[in-house]
N, C-alpha and C positions, 0 to 999 in steps of 0.2 A: 463366207462373212457378207450379208447384204449390203449391197450400197444404195445409200438412198439420196435423190435430188428434190430438195425443200424449195418448190417455187413460191416467192414470198408476193404477196399483193401489195402494190405500191400506190396510194392515192394521195395527191397533192404533195408530192416528194416524202410521204411518210410510209413507213409498213403498216398494215393493217393490225391491229392485235390479233384477229382469227388466225395470221397466220403463224402464231406461236403454236397452235395447235396442231397444224401441221409440222411443226420442230416435234413437239410431243410425241407425233406417231413415230417420227424418224428415230428417238430414243428409244422407243419402245421395241424397236425391231431389235435392238441388240448389236447392230452393225456400225459401220460410218455414216454419215450424211456431209453434204454441201448442202448451201444456199444459195439459189439464182434470184436475184433480185432487179428484174426487168421493168423498165419503164422510164419516163421522163422524169427527171430529178433522183435516178436512183443510186447515183453515186452518192448522196447524201443520206439517202436512207439506209442505203448498207451499213453506216457505222451504228445504227440501231441494233443490228445481230448480230454482231462478232463476238459477243461475251457467252455464246449459247454451246461452245464445244463444236462446231462445225470446224470439218476438215480445210474449208476454204468458203471464202464468198464471192460469187462468181457475178458482177456486175454488167449489166447491159442499159445503158444509159443513153435513151436517143430519143428525140422531141417525137418521130413518128409513132411514140407506144405512150402516149398522151392521152388518148382517146379510150383506152380499154377495151379496144375493137379485136376480139379473139383471133380473126386471121391473120391479123399483123403480129400476133405474138406467139401462133403454132409453131413458126417454120423455125424460130430462133430456139425455144424449148425443146421441141423435137430434135434440134442437131446438139444439143447439150445435154439432153435426156437419153441420148442412145448410148452414153458412157456409164449410165445408170443401171443398176438393176432394176430398181422403183422410182419411181417420180411422184413424187405426192403434192396436193393442193388441196386448199380448204375448200368445202362444199358451200361457197359463196356463188352471188350470182355470176361472176367473173371466174370462178373455179369450174363451176359446171357448165359455162360456155367453151371454156379453154381444152380442159381435161379430154373430151372425147376426140377434138380434132387432133390433137398430141397422138392419142392414141391410134387412131386411123393411119397416123402417118408412120409410124413405127410399127403399123400391124401388131399390137399389143392388147392384150386382155385389160378390162376395165371395169374395176369394183369402186360403186359409187356410194357416196353419203357412208360411209362406215362408220360404225362405233365402237369397235374394238378392233385390236388385232393379237396375234398370240403366235410364238415361234413352237413349231412342231417338226424336229428334226431338222430338214434341210428346205423346208416351206415354212412361208406365211401365211396363217389364216384369218380372213376378214371377216368382222363380225357385222351384218347387214340386218336392217329391218324390212321384213316382207309383209304382204296383208296391212297393208297403212299402219305399219309400226306395232300391230298386234302380236306378231312373233318375231324371232329373230332365226336368223340361220348363221352357219360360217362358211363361207367359201374359200377356195383357193383359185390362184390363177395359172393356166399352166404354160403360157407362153414366156420366151425370154425375158423380156421387159415387160414391165405392171404397170401399170398407171390408176394411181388410189386419189380419190378427193374424201376428207375427213369432217365429219362432223364438228362442228366447231363446239357445241354442247355438250359433247361427248369426251372430248380430251380437254382435261384443264392445260391452261396455257402453259409452255414450258418456262422454266427459271432460267434467268443467267446462272452459267456454271464458272464464272470468272476465265481469266485469260483474252486473247483477242485473236480472232480467226484470221488469217492472210489473206487478202482482197486482190483478186484479179480481175480484170478487163476482157468481155469478151465482146466479139463483132456481132452486129447484126445480120440474121442469117437472109439471104435474099430473098425476097417476097414471093409467094406465089401466085398463081391464077387466082385463087379465091379471093387475095386480099385487092386485087385490082375492080373486083365485083362488088365492092362494099365501099361505101361512101360515110364518113360520118358527118351529118346534118346539125345537130345539137342535142344539148344535155338537159334538160329539167329535171332540177333534182330539189327535194324541198330541203330546206334546212331548219335544224331544232336546235334548240341547247339542251333538248333530253340527250340522256344516254341512249348509243345505237341499240335497237331491239337485241342483237346478238350478242353483245357485251354487258348489257344493263344486270346489275344484281338482283334490283328489283322491278318487277314489271306489275302493272295496272291493266288489266286487260276487260274488254268489254263486249257485250253481245247486241242483238238485235232489238232487246228488250228497253233498252236505253233511248232508244230513237232518236229524235232531233236534239235531245237533251245528254248525248254522248259526252261531248267536251265539256258542258256545264257539272256535271257529276262526276266523273272521273279527273279530270285536270286539279281539281283541289286537292285531291288524294297524292295523285302522282306529286305534283309537287311540293308538298309535304314530306313526303319519302324519297326526292330526288330520284324519281324512276321511271323508268319508260313507259310509253302508252302502247298497248297492243288491241289488235281486236279480232273478232271472230270473221268467218268468211261470210256469212250472212249479215253483219253489221256492216262489212265493206261493200256486199251486192247490194244492200238496200241505201249504199251513198251517205251513211250516218258517218264513217271515217273510212281515210284516205286508203287507197290499195297497200300501200308500203305499210302498214301497220298490222296486216293480215297476218297470226300466229294459227300453223296449221301445216297439213301435208302440202297442200299447195301454195304456202305461204314461207314466213320464217320457222325454222326449227329452234327452240330457244330451251335454256336450262338454267334459268337465275336462281339465285339462294331462295327468292319468294317470289310467288306469283300469285296475284290476285285473278280470279275468275270472276267477273260481277255479270250476272245476268245470262251469262253463258249456260248453255243447257249441259252441254259436254257431247257432243257428236263426235266420232271416232277422228273425222278429218282433223279437228282441233285437238283434240286429245292426243295425236301423232305428233302435233308440235310441239306441246309443251310438256309430257305426262314426264319427261327427266326432271322437271323443277324440285329443286331440295324440300322445298315446302310450299305447297298449294293450298289456297284460302278460296274457298267457294261461299258467294249469296246468289241465293235464289230463291223465290217465293214459292218452288215447286218441288216439294220436299223428296219426290221421285225421281229428278234430273238426274242424269248419269253421273256427270260430273263430282257428286258426291261420292261416288264408289271410288274415286282415285283421290280425291282432297283430304288433308291432314287435320285442317278446321272447315267446318261447314256452318253457316248459318242460314237458317229458313226464316227470309224475310224480305220485305218489299226494299228492295234495292236503293228507289227513291227516298228512303223515310232512312236506311240502317247505313250508308255510304255518308251523310251529310252528319248522322251520327256519332261512325267512327273516324271520321275528320275531326269533329270537336272535342274528341274525348283525346284524340292524340296531340292535339295544341295542348291541352292542358300540361 
């Protein structure tokens, strides 16, 4: 039976919702799992994940883990992961930063950004995107220890199953040479009342066609729907939207219930980041735009006219 260690991500003393997708993966393996909660304020955050059926919750609460520096986390995660068959993180910026370092310390195989898992005999097979998400393949890891990062957009958040897992404290592992060469300078993070892109049920995304009117056109619709705002890479590169809003292969991978693609042509890079959305609505004046090939609803119209009209009708 597979034993799995789920590494929860703690931000400002709380477990990020995306970590529930890693718990969902652990349950899908059919084996037992424990949850590691590392970080500053982890003791309080651990209470949030005691009801998901884990054998135990392992807490490493240390102020030195407050800056999300991967080199500070990797030694401790690796030391604890050595006691499990599989270690799983969510494929966030943090997870993608830490997981390869843990794999290197354990000489373990690493499957990144997986979108599915199945049990075949005594092996776990991992579904991974290839060729910018145009196709998927199944892979297995042959090393004794396995490291995996899961796409939050492909694993529905785990639901509490009742009960209360026991909590135990673990010590911070000794720092290694890599940590001494990394210095935390500062964090510049944008604050928004909108939902996080990775967790939003509705996303309104815009492309380069919006130009300087990006926020002017999209914000009223997003505000009305309580939606997050996204952007294509072209819109971000042109400076019409900040980089943290980018959806796509090199940006955020999302799968909301409703995705608006407004003025987005549908380049492969963008589609790779949002094609798992449950319902896709496209607005573009080019009837031949590739985005219409994957859209559930498409409107061929001038977005500068269509979006305000849509907002007016929704307000009614």
